[in-house]
N, C-alpha and C positions, 0 to 999 in steps of 0.2 A: 437033530437033537444032540448027536455026538459033537457036532461042530460048536454048538452053544456051550456044552459042558467044557470042551477044550478051551474056549474063550474065557469062561469063568475061572477055570483052573489057572490059565496063563495070567489072568488079572490078579488072582490070589497070590501066585508066586511072585509076581512083580511087586505087589504091596509088601510082601514079607521081606524081599530083598531091599526095598527102599527103607523099611523100618529098621532093618539091621544096620544099614548104612548110616542112618541118622543117629542110631545109638552109638555107633563107632565114632562118628564125628563129634557127638556130644562128649564122649569119654575123652577124646583128644583135646577138646576145648577146655575141659575141666583140668586136665593135667598141665596144659600150657599156661593157664592163669597162675599157677603156682600158689594157690590159696593155702597158706600154712601159717603157723605162728600162734602165739598165745593171746593176741589182741583182737578186739573187734574192728579197730581201725576207723579212719575217717579224718576229717579236718576240723572237727568242732571242739570248742572249748566252752567258755562261759557265754551264754546268751542273755541279752538284756532287752527288756520291753517294759512298757508302761502297763500297769494293771488296768483292766477294763473299767471305764467310768471314773478313773482317778488320774487325770481329770476327765470329766465328761466331754463329749464332742462339742457341746455348746452350753452356755450359761449366761446369766445377766451380770452386769458390771458390779452390782451391789452384793453378789454372792461370794462366799468363801467356799472353795472346793478342795478336796484332798488331792495330793500328788503322791503316788506310790509306785515304786519300781520293783519289778520281779527279775531276779537273776536265777538262771537255771544252768546247771553243769551238765553239758552234753558230751564232754570229753572223758578220758580215762585217767585223769589225775584228780586226787582229792584236794580240796581247798580248806585249810584250817579256819577256825573261827576268827573273824576279824581281818582276815587277809584280803578278802575282796572288798573293794570300796566303790562307791557310786557318787557322782556329782552331777548337778544340773548345769546346763549352759544353753546358748543359742538365742537368748533374749536378755534384756537388761533386767537381771533378777530382782534388784531392789524395787522396781516398779510392779513386781508381782508378789512382793513380800516373801520371797524365797531366798534360801541360804545358798551361797556359792561354794561352801566347803564340802570336802569328801565326807561321806558317812559310811562307816564300816558295817559289814554283815555281822550278825550276832552269833550265829552258830556255824558249825562245820557244814560244808557243802560237798558231799561225796560225789565222785564221778560214776560213770557207768562201769560195769564189770561183767565177768562171766555170770554172776549171780544177780546183778542189778541191771535191768533194761533201761530204766529211767533214772537219770542222775538227780541229785538233790536240788532243791530250789528254796529260795527265801524271798520274802517281800520286805522292802525297806521303806519306812515312812519318811518322805522328804518334806513334810509340812503341809501347810494350808496356802493355797494360791488365792490372792485377791488383787485384782488390777486396780492401781491407785491413780491412773491418769485418765484423761477424758476420752470417752468413746462417742463417736458420731455415727449413728445407725448401727454399724457393727464392724469389728476388726477380726481378721484371722491371724493366728500366731502358730509358730512351730517351736515346740519346746524339745530340747535334746537332752539325753542323759548318756554319761560315759561310765563304763565299768572298767576298773583297773585292778589287775590281780596277778599274782605269781603263778606260773604254770610250768609243767615238766612234760617233755615228750620222751617216752621210753621206746627202746627197740631191741629186738632179739633177731639178728640177721645171720642166717647160716651161710658161711663162706667156705671156700676151698683153699686149703693151705698146700702149696706145692712150690717147686722151684725148677730152674733149668736143669740142675743136677739130677733131681728126681725124675724129671721127664726124660732126659737123655740117657739115663742109666738103665732104662727099660723097666723101672719099677711098676708095680701094679697101680692102675689108675682107678681110684674110687670116685673121683669127682673131677669137674672141669672148672678152670678159673674164668671162663668166658661168660659174658652176659651180666645183666643187672641182678644182684643178689637180693634186692628188696622185693618182697612178695606180699600178697595180701595177708594181713594179720601179723606181719613182722614188725610193724610200727604202730604204737598206740594212737588213739584218736586225740588229736591236739591241733591247734592252728599252725604251728611250725612243724614241718615234716622232714624226715629223712627220705628223700625221693629216689636216691640212686646210690648204690655202692658197687663199684666195679673194681676188678683186679688186673694186674699185669706184672710180668716178671721184671725184676730190677737186679741186674747182675746174676751171678750163678746161684746164690743162696739167699736171695732176698725177694720179697714180694711187696708190691706197691698197691695201696688201696686208695681209690678216689671216692670221696663221699660228698654228695650234693645235699644241701639243706635249703629248704624253701619255705617262705611264709605263704601258706595256702588258705589262711583264714581271711576274714573280712575286716580285720583290724591291723594294728601295728605292734611290733615287738620292740622291747627296749631292754636296757641293762637291768638285770635282776637286782643289783645293789641299790638302785635308785628308788626312792619312795614315790608313791603316786603324786604327792604334793611337789616333789622335786621336778617331776616331769611337766608341771605347769609352767616352769620357767623355759623360755624359748631357747636359751643357750644350752641348758642341761638337756632339754628334750632333743635338740639337734645332735649333740655329742653322744647321746645314749641310744639313738635310734638304730635298730638292727643289730645290737650287740647280743650275742648268744653265748652262754656258758656251755662248753662241751666236755663230756667225759667219754672216753673210749676204753672199753675193756675187752680183752685182758690188758693188764697194765704194762705188758712188754711192747705195746704199740708205741711208736714215736711219731707224733703228728706235728705238722707245722701250723702254729697258731699266731695270732697277733702278738702274744706275750711270750713267744719262745717255742721250743720243741719239747713236748711231753705228751702224755696221754690225756692230760687235762689242759684246758685253755679257753680262749675266746676267739670268736670269729665275728665279722660284721657282714650282714646281708647287704648285697649291692642294691642299686637303684631298681633292678628288676626283681627285688625281694628274694634273691637267691645267692648262694655262695658254695663253691666247691673247695674242699681242703683235702690234703693228702696225708696219708700215714704209711709207714713202712714197718716191716717186721722181718727179723732174721729167721730163716728156716733151717733147721738142722737136717743133716743127711738122714734119709729114711728109706725103707723098702717101698713105700707107697705114699701118695698124697692122702689127705684126710679132711673130713669136714670139721669146721670149728665155728661155734657160735660167737658172734661179735655183738657187743652192746654199744650203741651210740646213744647217749642220753643228753638231752638238751634242756637247759633251764633259762627262763627269761621272764620279764614282766610283759603283760599284754594288755592292750586297751581295745575296747570295742564300743560301738555307739548305737543307740536306738533313739527314736523320736516319735512324737505324737503331735497332731494338729488339732486346734480347737478354735471356736468362734465365740467372741464375747460381744454381747448385745448391749446397746445403750438402754438405760432404764428411762422409760417415758412416763412422766407423772401426769 
């Protein structure tokens, strides 16, 4: 009897020790993820889709059917009224009595926030579809829609300001410059992301920041200054692709951009949809290093695509 009790007690103690260990590991995991910052985070911007049954999945050739597009803001940047535009493509539109021009959204489309879990959405009426060419038995078609809109990625990244002079003078160390300073919640939800910010010493009293920007969405980024209509031109689209406007704060940062050295400028994403740029900052002599929030804000035009398929049947009299 005593042996059975001992075995039960040993099993109980074993389970307690395992539970404590798991709690400890869980606590360590949570601290290592570095989840902090004011943003919900993610890689979403504007989502585009066709409204159900607009057009329906099948219909007869002699029918006119509606075409409606839904756009939904899943990111953390607000889109003002008329700034988001949608156009149809993928088929010869005149044969479907559809317009090839961009149509704007009517109202503002707010993004998600601390107080809003679901971003705003709108439906845009793209007109009536009626196929004007001959159909034999049936034909299947795929209609595409493109959303074009301005967007902004915000970030609030906590860095460590230090220097060789501070480190070698034996000053108090509050933080470390090592590691990637981008953590969960430090970058807003948007298709173009700040994915890395690292630091290294440069000289005795200067620190170098390396910032990586990547397109993590399912669409393409373009120069913000170009209109959606401009981007339909092959030459303009090619020269504008991957151009991102960057602002780095505090303003005493000096960064290397395509258009010179400043805390504001432009970069171009590479063929891998990423780009690293560098900034430097002078560090005054101090008794200790210290934390400092850095804002890397990105502005760009973005396009994303949705599609739907349908079958048109021949009308047999």
